[in-house]
C-alpha positions as CSV (number, residue, x, y, z in Angstrom):
1,M,11.7,-45.4,15.9
2,S,8.0,-45.8,17.1
3,R,9.0,-44.3,20.3
4,R,10.6,-41.3,18.8
5,L,7.9,-40.5,16.5
6,N,5.3,-40.6,19.0
7,E,7.6,-38.1,21.6
8,V,7.4,-35.7,18.4
9,G,3.8,-36.2,18.4
10,S,3.4,-35.9,21.8
11,T,5.3,-32.2,21.9
12,A,3.3,-31.3,18.9
13,A,0.3,-32.2,20.6
14,V,1.6,-29.9,23.4
15,G,2.2,-27.0,20.8
16,E,-1.3,-27.3,19.5
17,H,-2.8,-27.3,22.7
18,R,-0.7,-24.4,24.2
19,I,-2.1,-22.0,21.4
20,G,-5.3,-23.4,21.2
21,D,-5.5,-22.2,25.2
22,L,-4.4,-18.7,23.9
23,P,-7.9,-16.4,24.2
24,D,-9.3,-15.2,21.2
25,D,-8.1,-11.2,22.3
26,L,-4.6,-12.1,22.0
27,L,-5.0,-14.3,19.0
28,T,-6.6,-11.6,16.9
29,Y,-3.8,-9.3,18.8
30,L,-0.9,-11.5,17.7
31,M,-1.9,-11.9,13.9
32,S,-2.1,-8.2,13.9
33,F,1.4,-8.5,13.0
34,L,0.8,-10.2,9.7
35,P,0.0,-9.1,6.2
36,S,-3.9,-9.1,6.0
37,R,-3.7,-11.8,3.5
38,D,-1.8,-14.2,5.6
39,S,-4.0,-13.0,8.7
40,V,-7.0,-14.6,6.4
41,R,-5.2,-17.7,5.4
42,T,-5.6,-18.6,9.0
43,C,-8.7,-19.8,8.8
44,V,-8.0,-22.9,7.1
45,L,-6.1,-23.8,10.2
46,A,-8.9,-25.2,12.5
47,R,-12.7,-24.8,12.8
48,R,-12.0,-22.2,15.8
49,W,-9.7,-20.1,13.4
50,R,-12.3,-19.7,10.6
51,S,-13.5,-16.2,11.5
52,L,-10.4,-14.8,13.9
53,W,-9.0,-13.0,10.9
54,R,-12.6,-10.9,10.9
55,S,-11.5,-9.3,14.5
56,V,-8.0,-8.4,14.1
57,P,-7.5,-4.8,15.0
58,A,-5.1,-4.2,12.3
59,L,-5.3,-3.5,8.6
60,R,-1.8,-4.6,6.3
61,L,-2.8,-4.0,2.4
62,E,-0.9,-3.8,-0.4
63,D,-2.2,-3.0,-3.5
64,G,-0.1,-3.2,-7.0
65,P,-1.0,-2.7,-11.0
66,R,-2.9,-4.9,-13.0
67,G,-1.2,-7.4,-14.6
68,D,0.7,-8.9,-11.5
69,G,-1.1,-12.0,-11.0
70,G,-4.3,-10.3,-10.2
71,P,-5.4,-7.0,-8.9
72,R,-4.5,-7.4,-5.1
73,S,-7.6,-4.9,-4.8
74,K,-10.1,-7.0,-4.9
75,F,-9.1,-9.3,-2.6
76,V,-8.8,-5.9,0.2
77,D,-12.2,-5.1,-1.1
78,E,-13.9,-8.3,-0.3
79,L,-11.8,-8.4,3.3
80,L,-13.4,-4.5,4.1
81,L,-17.0,-6.0,3.4
82,R,-16.6,-9.5,5.3
83,R,-14.6,-7.9,8.6
84,H,-16.0,-7.4,11.7
85,P,-16.5,-3.2,13.3
86,T,-13.1,-4.3,15.1
87,P,-11.6,-0.4,16.0
88,L,-8.1,-0.7,14.2
89,N,-5.1,0.4,16.2
90,L,-3.1,0.3,12.9
91,C,-3.5,0.7,9.3
92,D,-0.9,0.4,6.8
93,I,-1.4,0.4,3.1
94,C,1.2,0.0,0.7
95,S,0.7,1.3,-2.9
96,E,3.0,-0.2,-5.8
97,Y,1.9,1.9,-8.5
98,D,4.6,3.7,-10.1
99,T,4.7,7.9,-10.5
100,F,3.1,7.8,-14.4
101,H,-0.6,5.7,-12.8
102,C,-0.2,7.7,-9.5
103,E,-3.8,9.2,-10.1
104,E,-5.3,5.5,-10.1
105,A,-3.3,4.0,-7.1
106,F,-5.1,7.2,-4.9
107,T,-8.3,6.2,-6.3
108,R,-7.7,3.0,-5.0
109,I,-6.8,3.8,-1.8
110,K,-9.4,6.4,-0.9
111,P,-11.8,3.9,0.6
112,W,-9.4,2.1,2.3
113,L,-8.5,5.4,4.1
114,R,-12.2,6.1,4.5
115,Y,-12.6,2.8,5.9
116,A,-9.8,3.1,8.6
117,F,-11.2,6.5,9.7
118,S,-14.4,5.3,9.9
119,H,-13.4,2.1,12.5
120,D,-11.1,4.7,14.5
121,V,-7.8,3.9,13.4
122,R,-4.9,5.5,15.9
123,T,-2.0,4.6,13.6
124,L,-1.9,5.1,9.9
125,R,0.8,4.4,7.6
126,V,0.6,5.1,4.0
127,V,3.3,4.3,1.6
128,A,2.9,5.6,-1.8
129,G,3.9,7.7,-5.0
130,S,0.6,9.1,-4.9
131,L,-0.6,12.2,-6.3
132,T,-2.6,14.5,-4.3
133,T,-3.7,18.0,-4.5
134,N,-5.2,18.2,-1.0
135,L,-5.4,16.7,2.2
136,V,-7.3,17.3,4.9
137,L,-7.8,14.5,8.1
138,V,-10.5,14.9,10.3
139,S,-10.3,12.2,13.6
140,S,-10.5,12.2,17.4
141,H,-8.9,8.9,17.5
142,L,-5.9,9.3,15.2
143,K,-2.4,9.7,17.6
144,R,-0.2,8.8,14.8
145,V,0.4,9.2,11.1
146,E,3.7,8.1,8.8
147,L,3.3,9.1,5.2
148,C,6.1,8.1,2.1
149,F,7.0,9.0,-0.8
150,M,3.4,10.9,-1.1
151,Q,3.4,14.5,-3.3
152,F,1.4,17.5,-1.8
153,K,0.3,20.5,-3.4
154,G,-2.7,21.5,-1.9
155,S,-3.2,22.2,2.0
156,V,-1.3,19.5,4.3
157,N,-4.1,19.8,7.0
158,F,-4.1,18.0,10.6
159,R,-6.1,20.7,12.7
160,G,-9.4,17.9,12.8
161,C,-7.0,15.5,14.6
162,R,-7.2,16.8,17.8
163,V,-5.3,14.0,19.4
164,L,-2.6,13.6,17.1
165,D,0.8,13.1,18.6
166,V,3.2,12.4,16.1
167,L,3.3,13.1,12.2
168,E,6.6,12.0,10.1
169,M,6.9,12.4,6.1
170,K,9.4,10.3,4.6
171,G,10.6,11.1,0.9
172,C,7.6,13.4,0.3
173,N,7.7,16.3,-2.2
174,I,5.9,19.0,0.1
175,L,4.5,21.9,-2.1
176,A,1.7,23.3,0.7
177,S,1.9,24.7,4.1
178,I,1.4,21.9,7.0
179,L,-1.2,22.5,9.5
180,C,-0.9,20.4,12.8
181,Q,-2.2,21.8,16.0
182,S,-1.9,18.7,18.6
183,V,1.2,17.0,17.0
184,R,3.9,17.4,19.3
185,H,6.7,15.4,17.2
186,L,7.3,16.3,14.0
187,T,9.7,14.7,11.5
188,I,10.2,15.6,7.6
189,K,13.2,13.7,6.0
190,G,14.3,13.3,2.4
191,G,12.1,14.6,-0.2
192,C,11.7,18.2,-1.1
193,F,9.6,21.7,0.1
194,D,8.4,24.0,-2.6
195,D,11.8,25.8,-4.4
196,K,9.3,28.1,-5.6
197,T,7.5,29.2,-2.8
198,R,7.8,29.7,1.1
199,R,5.6,27.7,2.8
200,C,4.6,27.6,6.5
201,I,4.9,24.8,9.4
202,S,2.5,26.1,11.9
203,A,2.7,23.2,14.8
204,P,2.6,25.3,18.3
205,N,2.6,22.2,20.2
206,L,5.8,21.1,19.1
207,I,8.1,19.4,21.4
208,S,10.7,18.1,18.7
209,L,11.2,18.7,15.5
210,K,13.3,17.4,12.6
211,L,13.8,18.8,9.0
212,A,16.3,17.3,6.9
213,P,14.8,17.9,3.5
214,C,16.9,17.1,0.3
215,Q,16.2,20.4,-1.5
216,G,13.9,22.7,-1.5
217,L,13.1,26.7,0.9
218,T,13.1,26.0,4.1
219,P,9.5,26.5,5.3
220,L,8.7,29.5,7.8
221,L,7.8,28.2,11.1
222,D,5.1,29.6,13.4
223,S,6.0,29.9,17.3
224,M,6.8,26.9,18.7
225,P,7.1,27.8,22.8
226,S,7.0,24.5,23.9
227,L,9.9,23.0,21.7
228,V,12.7,21.4,23.2
229,T,14.8,19.7,20.9
230,A,15.4,20.7,17.0
231,S,17.5,19.3,14.1
232,V,17.3,21.3,10.6
233,E,19.6,20.3,8.1
234,S,19.9,21.2,4.5
235,F,22.2,20.7,1.7
236,D,22.2,24.7,0.9
237,Q,22.6,27.7,3.3
238,Q,21.3,29.6,1.7
239,Y,17.6,28.3,1.2
240,H,17.4,29.2,5.5
241,Y,17.3,32.5,4.7
242,C,14.8,35.0,2.9
243,F,15.8,36.0,-0.7
244,D,13.8,37.4,-3.9
245,V,11.1,34.6,-3.4
246,P,7.7,34.6,-2.8
247,C,6.6,33.6,1.2
248,E,3.7,32.9,2.5
249,G,2.3,36.1,4.4
250,C,5.7,36.8,5.2
251,D,7.0,40.4,4.5
252,R,10.8,40.0,5.8
253,Q,13.9,41.9,4.3
254,A,16.6,39.5,2.3
255,R,18.6,38.1,4.4
256,F,16.5,37.4,7.1
257,P,17.2,34.1,8.9
258,V,14.0,32.5,8.6
259,V,15.0,29.1,10.8
260,L,15.9,30.8,14.3
261,E,13.2,33.1,14.0
262,G,11.4,30.2,13.9
263,L,12.7,28.3,16.8
264,S,13.5,31.7,18.6
265,A,10.8,30.8,21.2
266,A,12.3,27.3,22.4
267,T,13.0,26.5,26.4
268,N,15.9,24.4,25.4
269,L,17.1,24.3,21.7
270,E,19.4,22.1,20.0
271,L,20.0,22.9,16.8
272,T,22.0,21.1,13.7
273,T,22.9,21.5,10.2
274,D,25.7,19.9,7.5
275,D,26.6,23.6,6.4
276,Q,30.0,24.1,8.0
277,N,29.7,27.5,8.1
278,G,26.7,27.2,10.4
279,F,24.0,30.0,10.7
280,E,24.9,33.3,10.1
281,M,23.8,36.0,12.7
282,V,21.9,38.8,10.3
283,P,20.5,41.8,12.4
284,H,16.9,42.4,11.2
285,V,15.7,46.1,11.1
């Protein structure tokens, strides 16, 4: 029995030694896949681990309302205060506030967003039922943005993100135009567009586009000469055409095919719709 215990102990020692042989950069990279709270907890493992969490190149943050066992936001504030100024590969923020407290939620995460941008974040992911009237992002490092379950009533402006390549918006209510100069891949899935005013998407460098809202008016699409693939889905075909609703900067006649006009400059187009009748081509005079 003692021989078996010795063998187990030796195996464990070898395993610990192998982990200890990894360089700090690799350890902090591996820790970046953990929630930030768990990353900080590694400080109790050994003397060497006491400050590794300070240099992890990712933030995975959670925020919840008061009464859930203590406000998580206090932990996050302390984390950001003590963390080394290491550039961020990723900032992932998940807010569990309900829609009745969306203003409070957005107030909570705004300083976290400012921190991420001041540390050259490359990928930003925000999951929050937070109401914002205006989203204007400026960054020379941000390459990917994922926004989930958010609501936008003012402009959604990414023109200040000069290297932004991928924009995904899932389950968002978008009551504003989207401006994204550098984006090459745009996905908008679930949620809704405005059903009273037809908004606009200006993304002249798009290569791929996927629009699959649950409801709302299909937005006007500015010229996209580099577009290769596009998928546009809608539960109601009439939303693809102009009718008696105001459109931003539009004087087209009724029944004009908004979608097809916006995609007409594509070099190679794959267009799909869940409407069995397809797109009705109506001559424009």
